[in-house]
N, C-alpha and C positions, 0 to 999 in steps of 0.2 A: 717721278711725277710729283709736281707741286700739289699740296693739299689746299692751299688758299692763296689768294693774291689780292692786292689793292691796286685798282686802276682809276684813272680819271679821264674825263672828256667834257665836251661842251654841253652834252645832254646825258641824261641817265642811260639811255639806250646805247649811246656811243661808248660810255664807260664800261657798260656790261659787255658789249660786243668785243671790246679790246681784251677784257678778262677771259671771256670764253675762248677767244682765238689763242691766247697765250697758254691757257690750261688744256686746250685742244679737246673740249667737251661741249655738249649741248646744254641749253639753258635748264632743262629739267634735271640735270645731274648736279646742280649746285644750289646752295642757299645764298641768297643775295641780301646784303645789308647796305643801305645808303649811309655813308659816313658823313658826307658834307655836300650840301646843295645850296648855292647862293641864290636864294629866291628874291630876297629884299636887297635892292641895290640903291645906295645913296647917290646923291648928285656927284659926290667926289670920286666914286669908283665906277661911275656909269660907263666909262671907257675901258675899264679893266676887263679882260676876257673872263667869261663865265666858266666856272669850274665845278664839276660834279665828281665826287669821289665815292667809289663803291668797293665793298669787300665781297669777293666770291669765295665760298668755301665748299669743297667737294663734300657731298653727302656721305655720312659715316659708313653706310653699307657699301658704298662704292670704294672707299678707302680700304675697308676690311677685305673686300673681294680682291682688290689689286694686291694687297699684301699676301693673301693666301695663294694667289697665282704665282707670285715671286718665290714663295717658300717651296711650292711644289716643283717649280722649275729648277730650283737649287738642289732639291733632293734628288731629282732625276739626273742632274748633272754630276752629283757627287755621291752616287750609290756606293755601298761598301765594296771594296776590292776583294775578289775571290780568286784572284790569280796568284797561286802560291809562289810562283817564280818571282813575280814582282815583289811580293811580301818578303821573301828570302833576301832579295837584293836590297830592299829597304833596311832589313835587319843588319845586313853586313855594313851598309853605309852608316847606320847609327853607331855600330861598334867601332868603326874607324874614327868617327867624330869623337866619341867618348874617350877613346884611347889617347887622342891628342888633347882633348879638353880637360880631362881629369888627371892626366899623367899617371903617376903611381901612388897618388895620395888616397885613392878610394878604390873599393872593389865594386863591380857592377855586373848585373846579369840582364841580358836581353833575351826574352822568350816570346814565342808565338803561341797564342792560345785563342782558339775559335776565330782564327784569321785576324786577330788584333795583336799588336806588339806591346809588350809590357817591359818597362825599364825600371829596375830596382837598383838603387845606389846605396851602398853601405860605407861607413867610415866613422872616425871619432869626431873630427871637427867639421860638422856639416851644417852648422847654423846659417852660414852665409849662402849655402845652397838652398836652404829652406826659405829664408827671408821672413818678413812680417806676415804672419798668417798664411804662409805658403806662397807668397807672391813670386819668389824666385823659382820655386818648383813650377808654377804655372808658366812663367816666362821660358824656362828651360823646355817645358813640354811643347810650347809653341815653336821653338827653334827646332827641336828634334822632329816634330810633326812635319815641318817644312822640308827638312832633309829627307824624311821618309817618302814624302809625296812629290818630290821634285820631278821624278821620272815615272810616276805612277799614272796609269790610265784612269783610275778611279780612286776614291778616298780610302786611305789606310789609317785606321784609328791607332793612335799611340797614347799610352798612359804611363806617366812618369811618377815615381814615388821615391822618397829619400827616407831611409830608416823607418819605414812604416808610418810616416807622418800623416798621410791621408786617412788611414784607418782611425788614428787617434783623433784627428780633426772631425771625422764623420761622427764619432761617438760624442764629442763635445757639442757639435751642432744639434744632434738628436736630443741630448739632455737639455740644451738651451731651449729648443722648440717645445719640449714637453713642459718645462718650467714656465715659459711665457704663455703657453696656451692656458694653463691653470690661472694665471694672473688675469688674462682676458675674460675668462669665464667668471671669475670672482668679481671683477670691477665693471665688466660690461664695456670696457673701453678698448679700442683697437690699439695694437702695438706695431710700430714700424721698426724693423731691424736695420742694422748697419748694412751698407752695400756689400754684396758678396758676388762671387762668380756664378755663372749659370749652373755649374756642377754643384756648388754648395747650396744654391737656391733649391735645386731639385731634391737634395737630401732633406731639407726642411719640409718641402711640400709633401714628399713621400711619407715622412714620419707622421705628419698630422692628417693625412688624407682619410684615415680610418676613424678619426675623432669627429663624430657628427655634431658636436657642440660648437666647433669652430671651423672656419674656412680660411684658406690662404690664397693670396694672389701677389703677383709681382708688379711693381710700378717704377717709373723712371726710365732713363736711357742709360745704356752702358757708357762708362764703367760705374755709374752711380745707381744702377738698378738694385732694388731691394725687395725683401719679402714683407708683406703686411699680414698680420694675424688678426682676425676679427671674429665676432660672434656669428654663428650660422643661424640667422633669424628665419 
């Protein structure tokens, strides 16, 4: 659903009606701003058609309500899979994929814990599997998750790690969050971190949620979404 739209017409009402029709909402559900209205017309443009431009923007509470509804529908659609037979099948499919993908260069374990699947990969030359700040691990997790969920009736969670990288990365992020929070408290200025994944943003939020002197929030759109640490006034 569009959040805002710019339309035009011969009159203000005509422009507004066009926008409402396209947004499929009623007038009380939008904020209206007149962008251009040709009231004064000179002799030279008297024959030119009159044009009024307006911008219609959905009210914020309506947008938030729609987003909440979408999230709830998605959660209902992708509830955690509790069918052990499907999870076992997913585990076997993952093992078949890894056997072909990794050949004999690496050792790997695929385990089921609390109905989730954990993949741990070990080996000597694994830098290319990790990638810059774990980018390749994340990409591999997306691929393996797709394999696991291909024939699943509901969502199967898959977690991939390479030589314990994620645990080390978690510790690094927690230390960084703690350090930056002290800087924010000392200077009174907010700090915006580099864009990270949703999983890593959660680590930072969780680390600082017990610190009542600062607060955190995320801003931006994926894949450029980032955490902001600011004073809790």
